[in-house]
C-alpha positions as CSV (number, residue, x, y, z in Angstrom):
1,M,-23.0,37.6,-20.7
2,E,-24.5,34.8,-18.6
3,E,-27.8,36.2,-20.3
4,K,-26.8,35.9,-23.7
5,I,-25.2,32.6,-23.7
6,L,-28.7,31.5,-22.2
7,E,-31.0,33.4,-25.5
8,M,-28.9,32.3,-28.0
9,L,-29.0,28.5,-26.3
10,M,-32.6,28.7,-26.2
11,E,-33.2,29.4,-29.3
12,Q,-31.9,25.9,-30.1
13,T,-34.6,24.4,-28.0
14,E,-38.7,24.2,-27.8
15,A,-41.1,23.8,-25.2
16,G,-42.0,21.0,-24.7
17,K,-40.0,18.7,-26.6
18,T,-36.7,19.8,-25.5
19,T,-35.7,16.9,-23.2
20,Y,-32.8,17.3,-20.3
21,S,-30.2,14.7,-22.4
22,D,-30.6,17.4,-24.9
23,V,-30.0,19.7,-22.6
24,N,-27.1,17.8,-21.7
25,K,-26.1,17.3,-25.0
26,M,-26.0,21.2,-26.0
27,L,-24.4,22.5,-22.9
28,E,-21.4,19.4,-23.3
29,D,-21.1,20.4,-27.3
30,L,-20.3,24.3,-25.7
31,R,-17.9,22.9,-23.0
32,K,-15.9,21.6,-26.1
33,K,-15.5,24.5,-28.3
34,M,-15.1,26.2,-25.4
35,I,-12.6,23.6,-24.4
36,Q,-10.6,24.2,-27.7
37,K,-10.9,28.2,-28.2
38,L,-9.2,29.0,-24.7
39,L,-6.5,26.2,-26.1
40,D,-6.3,28.1,-29.5
41,K,-6.2,31.6,-27.9
42,E,-3.5,30.2,-25.8
43,F,-1.2,28.8,-28.4
44,E,-1.8,32.3,-30.0
45,E,-0.5,34.7,-27.2
46,H,2.3,32.0,-26.8
47,M,3.2,32.5,-30.5
48,K,2.7,36.2,-30.1
49,Y,1.1,36.9,-33.3
50,K,-1.7,35.6,-35.1
51,K,-2.5,32.8,-37.7
52,G,-1.7,33.8,-41.3
53,S,-0.4,37.5,-40.5
54,H,2.7,38.4,-42.5
55,E,4.1,40.8,-40.7
56,E,7.6,41.3,-38.9
57,K,7.4,38.9,-35.7
58,E,8.9,39.1,-32.5
59,T,10.1,35.2,-32.5
60,T,11.9,33.1,-34.5
61,N,9.6,30.3,-33.4
62,R,6.9,29.1,-35.7
63,R,3.4,27.8,-36.2
64,N,3.9,23.8,-36.9
65,G,1.0,22.8,-39.0
66,K,-2.3,21.4,-37.3
67,G,-1.1,19.3,-34.1
68,S,-2.8,16.0,-32.9
69,T,-5.9,15.6,-31.4
70,K,-6.5,13.4,-28.2
71,T,-9.2,12.5,-26.4
72,V,-9.0,14.4,-22.9
73,K,-11.7,12.6,-19.9
74,T,-13.4,15.4,-17.3
75,N,-15.5,14.7,-14.8
76,D,-18.4,15.4,-17.5
77,G,-17.6,13.3,-20.5
78,E,-14.6,12.4,-23.0
79,Y,-13.8,15.5,-25.4
80,E,-11.8,15.5,-28.5
81,I,-9.7,17.9,-28.9
82,T,-6.7,19.2,-31.4
83,V,-3.9,20.8,-29.5
84,P,-1.8,23.3,-31.6
85,R,2.0,22.9,-32.6
86,D,4.6,24.7,-32.9
87,R,8.3,24.2,-34.3
88,E,10.6,24.8,-30.9
89,G,7.4,22.4,-29.2
90,S,7.6,25.1,-26.4
91,F,3.6,25.4,-26.2
92,E,3.1,24.5,-22.7
93,P,-1.0,25.2,-22.1
94,I,-3.0,25.5,-19.1
95,I,-6.3,24.5,-20.5
96,V,-5.5,21.1,-21.0
97,P,-2.3,20.2,-19.6
98,K,1.0,18.7,-22.4
99,R,1.1,14.6,-22.1
100,K,-2.0,14.4,-20.0
101,T,-5.2,12.8,-20.9
102,I,-7.2,13.3,-17.9
103,I,-8.2,16.7,-17.0
104,A,-6.9,17.6,-13.0
105,E,-10.9,17.6,-11.6
106,L,-11.4,13.6,-13.0
107,S,-7.5,13.1,-11.4
108,E,-9.0,14.4,-8.0
109,Q,-11.8,12.4,-8.0
110,I,-10.1,9.3,-9.1
111,T,-7.2,10.1,-5.9
112,L,-10.6,11.0,-3.6
113,L,-12.0,7.3,-4.7
114,Y,-7.9,5.1,-4.1
115,A,-7.7,7.2,-0.4
116,K,-11.4,5.4,0.1
117,G,-9.6,1.8,-0.4
118,N,-11.0,1.1,-3.8
119,S,-9.5,-0.9,-6.0
120,I,-8.3,0.3,-9.5
121,R,-11.1,-2.0,-11.2
122,D,-13.8,-0.2,-8.4
123,I,-12.9,3.2,-9.9
124,K,-13.5,2.0,-13.0
125,D,-16.7,1.0,-12.5
126,I,-17.9,4.1,-10.5
127,L,-16.2,6.2,-12.8
128,V,-18.4,5.0,-15.5
129,G,-21.4,5.1,-13.4
130,I,-21.5,8.7,-12.7
131,Y,-19.8,10.2,-15.3
132,G,-20.3,7.7,-18.2
133,T,-16.8,7.8,-18.8
134,K,-14.6,4.6,-19.2
135,I,-11.1,5.2,-18.0
136,N,-8.7,2.1,-18.7
137,E,-6.9,0.6,-15.3
138,E,-3.0,2.8,-16.9
139,F,-5.2,6.1,-17.0
140,I,-6.0,5.5,-12.9
141,S,-2.5,4.3,-11.8
142,E,-1.7,7.2,-14.0
143,A,-3.7,9.7,-11.8
144,T,-2.6,7.7,-8.6
145,S,0.8,7.8,-9.3
146,M,1.6,11.6,-8.6
147,V,1.1,10.6,-4.9
148,N,3.8,8.8,-4.3
149,E,6.4,11.8,-4.1
150,E,3.7,13.6,-1.9
151,V,4.2,10.0,0.4
152,K,7.8,10.9,-0.1
153,V,8.1,14.4,0.5
154,W,5.4,13.7,3.9
155,K,7.4,10.6,5.7
156,E,10.2,12.5,5.6
157,R,8.8,16.1,6.9
158,L,10.3,18.2,9.7
159,L,8.3,17.4,12.6
160,K,7.6,19.7,16.2
161,E,10.8,19.6,18.5
162,I,8.1,18.5,21.2
163,Y,5.0,16.5,21.9
164,P,3.5,15.8,25.1
165,I,1.5,12.4,24.0
166,I,2.9,10.1,21.1
167,Y,1.0,7.1,21.2
168,M,2.1,3.8,19.3
169,D,1.0,0.9,17.9
170,C,1.4,-1.8,14.4
171,L,-1.8,-2.7,12.1
172,Y,-0.8,-5.9,9.6
173,T,-1.9,-6.1,5.7
174,S,-0.9,-8.2,3.6
175,V,1.6,-7.1,0.0
176,R,3.2,-9.2,-2.7
177,E,6.3,-10.0,-2.9
178,N,8.2,-12.0,-5.4
179,G,5.1,-13.1,-6.4
180,R,4.0,-14.2,-3.0
181,S,1.5,-13.0,-0.4
182,E,3.6,-11.5,2.6
183,K,1.9,-10.5,6.0
184,K,3.3,-6.9,6.7
185,A,3.3,-4.5,9.9
186,V,2.8,-1.2,9.4
187,Y,3.9,1.0,12.6
188,V,2.4,3.4,13.1
189,A,3.4,6.7,15.0
190,L,0.7,9.4,16.2
191,G,1.6,12.1,18.2
192,I,-0.6,15.2,20.2
193,D,1.3,18.7,19.4
194,I,1.3,21.2,22.1
195,T,-1.5,22.4,20.8
196,G,-3.8,19.9,21.6
197,K,-3.7,19.0,17.9
198,K,-3.5,15.0,16.5
199,D,-1.0,14.4,13.7
200,V,0.1,11.2,12.3
201,L,3.5,11.3,12.4
202,G,4.8,8.5,10.1
203,F,4.0,5.1,9.6
204,W,6.7,2.5,8.4
205,E,6.4,-1.3,7.0
206,G,8.2,-4.4,8.5
207,N,8.0,-7.8,8.8
208,S,7.1,-8.0,12.3
209,E,6.7,-5.7,15.7
210,S,9.8,-6.0,17.4
211,S,11.4,-3.1,20.0
212,S,14.3,-3.2,17.2
213,F,11.9,-2.0,14.5
214,W,10.4,1.1,17.5
215,Y,14.0,1.9,18.2
216,G,15.0,3.0,14.5
217,I,11.8,4.9,14.6
218,L,12.5,6.7,17.5
219,E,15.5,7.7,16.1
220,E,14.2,8.8,13.2
221,L,11.5,10.8,14.6
222,K,15.3,12.6,16.5
223,L,16.5,13.3,13.0
224,R,13.1,15.1,12.0
225,G,13.5,17.6,14.6
226,V,11.7,16.3,17.6
227,K,13.4,17.4,20.8
228,D,11.2,15.6,23.4
229,I,8.7,13.2,24.1
230,L,7.1,13.6,27.8
231,F,4.8,11.0,27.5
232,L,4.6,7.8,25.1
233,C,1.7,5.5,24.9
234,T,2.0,1.5,23.5
235,D,0.3,-2.0,24.1
236,G,2.8,-4.4,25.7
237,V,5.6,-4.7,23.4
238,S,8.6,-6.6,24.8
239,G,11.5,-4.4,25.2
240,F,10.3,-1.5,24.3
241,K,11.0,0.0,28.0
242,E,14.0,-0.6,27.4
243,I,14.9,1.6,24.1
244,L,12.8,4.3,25.0
245,E,15.4,4.4,27.5
246,Q,18.5,4.7,24.8
247,A,16.5,7.4,22.5
248,Y,14.7,9.7,24.4
249,P,15.4,9.1,28.2
250,K,13.2,11.5,30.4
251,T,9.8,10.0,28.5
252,I,7.6,8.5,30.4
253,H,6.7,4.8,29.3
254,Q,2.8,4.5,30.0
255,R,1.4,1.2,28.7
256,C,-2.0,1.1,27.2
257,I,-4.4,-0.6,30.5
258,V,-6.9,-2.8,28.6
259,H,-4.2,-4.2,26.8
260,I,-2.8,-5.4,29.8
261,T,-6.2,-6.1,31.1
262,R,-6.5,-8.7,28.0
263,N,-3.5,-10.3,28.1
264,M,-4.3,-11.3,32.7
265,T,-8.2,-12.6,31.3
266,P,-6.9,-15.8,30.1
267,C,-5.5,-16.7,33.4
268,V,-9.0,-17.5,34.9
269,P,-11.9,-19.7,33.8
270,K,-14.0,-17.8,31.1
271,K,-17.1,-17.2,33.3
272,Q,-14.8,-15.3,36.2
273,M,-13.5,-12.9,32.8
274,Q,-15.5,-10.2,34.0
275,E,-14.8,-10.4,37.6
276,L,-11.3,-10.1,36.9
277,C,-11.9,-6.6,35.1
278,D,-13.7,-5.9,38.0
279,N,-11.3,-6.6,40.3
280,L,-8.0,-4.9,38.4
281,K,-10.3,-1.6,36.8
282,A,-10.7,-1.1,41.0
283,I,-7.0,-0.3,41.0
284,Y,-6.7,2.1,37.9
285,K,-10.2,3.8,38.3
286,S,-9.4,4.6,42.4
287,E,-9.2,7.8,42.9
288,T,-6.4,8.2,45.1
289,I,-3.4,6.1,45.2
290,E,-4.1,5.3,48.5
291,E,-7.3,3.6,47.1
292,A,-5.1,2.1,44.8
293,K,-3.2,0.2,46.5
294,E,-5.4,-1.3,48.8
295,A,-7.6,-2.6,45.8
296,E,-4.7,-3.8,44.6
297,K,-3.7,-5.6,48.4
298,S,-7.1,-7.0,47.6
299,F,-6.4,-8.4,44.6
300,R,-3.5,-10.0,45.3
301,E,-5.7,-11.7,48.4
302,R,-8.1,-12.9,46.0
303,Y,-6.1,-14.5,43.5
304,K,-3.3,-15.7,45.7
305,E,-3.6,-18.9,44.6
306,N,-3.3,-18.1,40.8
307,K,0.6,-18.1,40.4
308,L,0.3,-17.2,36.2
309,L,-2.1,-14.4,36.7
310,I,0.0,-12.5,40.2
311,K,3.3,-12.8,38.1
312,K,1.7,-11.0,36.3
313,L,0.0,-8.4,38.3
314,D,3.7,-7.9,39.0
315,A,5.2,-6.9,35.7
316,N,2.7,-4.4,35.2
317,I,1.4,-2.8,38.6
318,E,4.2,-0.2,38.2
319,S,2.3,1.1,34.9
320,M,-0.9,0.9,36.7
321,L,-0.5,2.9,40.0
322,N,1.6,5.6,38.5
323,L,-1.4,6.8,36.6
324,Y,-2.0,8.1,40.2
325,N,0.9,10.9,40.2
326,Y,-1.3,12.6,37.5
327,S,-4.3,14.5,37.2
328,N,-7.7,12.9,35.4
329,N,-6.8,14.9,33.0
330,I,-3.6,13.2,32.0
331,R,-4.9,10.0,33.3
332,K,-7.6,9.7,30.6
333,L,-5.2,10.2,27.7
334,I,-3.0,8.2,28.5
335,Y,-3.5,5.0,30.4
336,T,-4.9,3.4,26.8
337,T,-3.7,3.8,23.3
338,N,-7.3,4.0,22.0
339,A,-6.3,7.3,20.0
340,I,-4.3,5.4,17.7
341,E,-6.5,2.3,18.2
342,S,-9.0,4.7,16.6
343,V,-6.6,5.1,13.6
344,N,-6.2,1.9,13.0
345,S,-9.0,0.9,12.5
346,C,-9.8,3.6,10.1
347,L,-6.7,2.9,8.3
348,R,-7.8,-0.7,8.3
349,K,-10.9,0.0,6.8
350,V,-8.8,0.9,3.3
351,T,-6.2,-2.4,3.7
352,N,-8.9,-5.2,4.6
353,G,-10.9,-6.9,2.1
354,K,-8.6,-5.9,-0.4
355,G,-6.5,-9.0,-1.1
356,S,-2.9,-8.8,-1.0
357,F,-1.6,-4.5,-2.3
358,V,0.6,-4.9,-5.7
359,S,3.5,-3.8,-4.1
360,V,4.6,-1.8,-0.7
361,E,4.3,1.4,-3.1
362,A,0.9,0.9,-3.4
363,L,-0.1,0.5,0.0
364,E,1.8,3.0,1.3
365,K,-0.4,6.0,-1.4
366,V,-3.9,4.0,0.1
367,L,-2.4,4.8,3.7
368,Y,-1.3,8.2,2.9
369,L,-4.7,9.1,1.7
370,R,-6.5,8.1,4.0
371,I,-4.4,9.6,6.6
372,K,-4.7,13.0,4.6
373,D,-8.6,12.8,4.9
374,L,-8.6,11.9,8.3
375,S,-6.3,15.1,8.9
376,K,-9.0,17.9,7.4
377,K,-11.2,16.6,10.0
378,W,-8.7,16.7,13.0
379,N,-7.7,20.5,11.8
380,R,-10.7,21.9,12.6
381,S,-10.3,21.1,15.8
382,T,-8.4,20.6,19.5
383,R,-9.5,19.4,22.9
384,A,-12.3,21.2,24.7
385,N,-10.2,21.3,28.0
386,W,-6.4,21.3,26.3
387,G,-6.0,24.6,28.3
388,L,-6.5,23.1,31.7
389,I,-4.1,19.8,30.5
390,L,-1.2,22.1,29.3
391,N,-1.5,24.4,32.5
392,E,-0.9,20.6,33.8
393,L,1.8,19.9,31.9
394,L,3.2,23.0,33.1
395,E,3.2,22.2,36.5
396,L,4.7,18.8,35.8
397,F,7.1,19.2,33.4
398,G,8.1,23.1,33.8
399,E,10.8,24.4,31.7
400,R,10.6,21.2,29.8
401,I,7.3,22.2,28.0
402,E,7.4,25.8,28.6
403,K,9.9,26.5,26.4
404,Y,7.8,25.7,23.7
405,I,4.9,27.6,24.3
406,E,4.6,31.0,22.6
407,I,3.2,33.6,24.1
């Protein structure tokens, strides 16, 4: 069939004179005619009788005139097609869906561009540049609006019953509300499930980061099926440990060591900051708990005159020494919140520099699509040493984790 089509097309060309643009125009004409013929064929099958037939009909439905002409937009350009009509209005074509003027493939391209953080105006310019397809901003909004329902379903989906590790952190962006640009805190939770795969469990919007808002999120995780969390890693948000004890009393709260270090460096002159970081690292990077305690003792002696620094050490030393209850493999997973900060960095790429989002819904669409894009990469791999880590978790937590492992 392809050979026959090619032969017929070649009859309309002339070597040395037919340009690439001529070929493209021929293919465009062919594509348009094929779309129209497929549409007409769908209609004929729907009506169950051929046009002009005088035979007895199987249905009471009848053709209703020539139909309306509309322009559909595709990756390959714009086409004018005539949609047949029936009296009952029951014809629902597949090739060009009813009430749609954007064919699916182009809609997917629009959604993909939106996921990369392009504004509606940017997308409009890109489509004109690549496809020569002029689409007004209303069409682009229509193509992305279908994501709203996806976001709702995703945010309410059931989660795994256990997550060995969950990381929680916030980022900030601007949203227009009541005609004004307002800063919004976007709370993000990232889980590592029992197979070692990462998954963004959800994101939530608030006015500012607070432990009370995090408590609401923890309660929501329960409602969505999360029965147990082994480790929960955060930065130093005030009151988090207390609300975690209420929501998940068995979960171990691990504060991010990097955040602890950042919080302590302002206590010394700038020229002493590197030395301070090295002395702190000697505590949380030691080989054994005994070495860590010696490093702590040395630290206290060195900075005994700096009352504020010692006070901050007192507040954080438990988080630093608790690391030595676990193997190096587990320590590497829980001593920083780098995993979720990496996610938030990817999210900032599609929120920063875009001005204020017109609404919370517009912000959620962009965040969801970006997370969906990231998840495709995560689904292809797990941590290389996860089997070893899982065995170590089994030794530490026994039945709490064992009952969720499929044998």
